[in-house]
C-alpha positions in Angstrom: -49.9 19.4 15.5 -46.5 18.8 17.1 -47.5 15.3 18.2 -48.3 14.4 14.6 -45.0 15.7 13.4 -43.1 13.8 16.0 -44.9 10.5 15.2 -44.3 11.0 11.4 -40.6 11.8 12.1 -40.2 8.8 14.3 -41.8 6.6 11.6 -39.5 8.0 8.9 -36.5 7.4 11.1 -37.5 3.8 11.7 -38.1 3.3 8.0 -34.7 4.9 7.2 -33.0 2.6 9.7 -34.7 -0.5 8.2 -33.7 0.6 4.7 -30.1 1.3 5.8 -29.9 -2.2 7.3 -31.3 -3.8 4.1 -28.8 -1.8 2.1 -25.9 -3.0 4.2 -27.1 -6.6 3.9 -27.5 -6.3 0.1 -24.1 -4.7 -0.2 -22.5 -7.5 1.8 -24.2 -10.1 -0.4 -23.0 -8.2 -3.5 -19.4 -8.3 -2.2 -19.6 -12.0 -1.3 -20.9 -12.9 -4.8 -18.3 -10.7 -6.4 -15.5 -12.4 -4.4 -17.0 -15.9 -5.2 -17.0 -15.0 -8.9 -13.5 -13.6 -8.8 -12.2 -16.8 -7.1 -14.0 -19.1 -9.6 -12.8 -17.4 -12.8 -9.1 -16.8 -13.2 -9.6 -14.4 -16.1 -9.6 -10.7 -15.6 -12.2 -8.4 -17.0 -9.7 -7.2 -19.6 -9.0 -10.7 -20.7 -12.7 -11.5 -21.0 -13.2 -8.3 -23.1 -10.3 -9.3 -25.4 -11.4 -12.9 -25.9 -14.1 -12.1 -28.6 -11.5 -10.2 -30.6 -9.0 -13.1 -30.3 -11.7 -15.6 -31.3 -12.6 -13.5 -34.4 -9.0 -13.4 -35.4 -8.7 -17.1 -35.0 -11.9 -17.6 -37.1 -10.6 -15.3 -39.8 -7.3 -17.3 -39.9 -9.2 -20.6 -40.1 -11.4 -19.4 -42.9 -8.4 -18.2 -44.8 -6.6 -21.5 -44.3 -9.7 -23.4 -45.4 -10.0 -21.2 -48.5 -6.4 -21.8 -49.4 -6.9 -25.6 -49.0 -10.0 -25.5 -51.2 -8.1 -23.6 -53.9 -5.2 -26.0 -53.7 -7.6 -29.0 -53.9 -9.4 -27.4 -56.9 -6.1 -26.8 -58.7 -5.0 -30.3 -58.0 -8.4 -31.7 -59.2 -8.3 -29.6 -62.3 -4.8 -30.8 -63.2 -6.0 -34.4 -63.2 -4.9 -37.4 -61.1 -1.3 -37.6 -60.1 0.6 -40.7 -61.2 1.6 -41.4 -57.6 -2.1 -41.7 -56.7 -2.9 -44.1 -59.4 -3.0 -47.9 -58.5 
């Protein structure tokens, strides 16, 4: 019975060692990828999170400006042609 326990224990220790080595390799790979991504993108995480908000604000401003221009054009068209535009 003790021999069986010893072989199982040794097998588990070997498996644990292999898994630890794989974990170290994967952690190193993760760190390398993280460093590569950080070096390739100058934006911080906070900047990237803020970008959609800024884009929505810009879109809202553009839609408002477009609406104002359309209203101005409609008013101009309703008033009739301007003498300065007539040939």
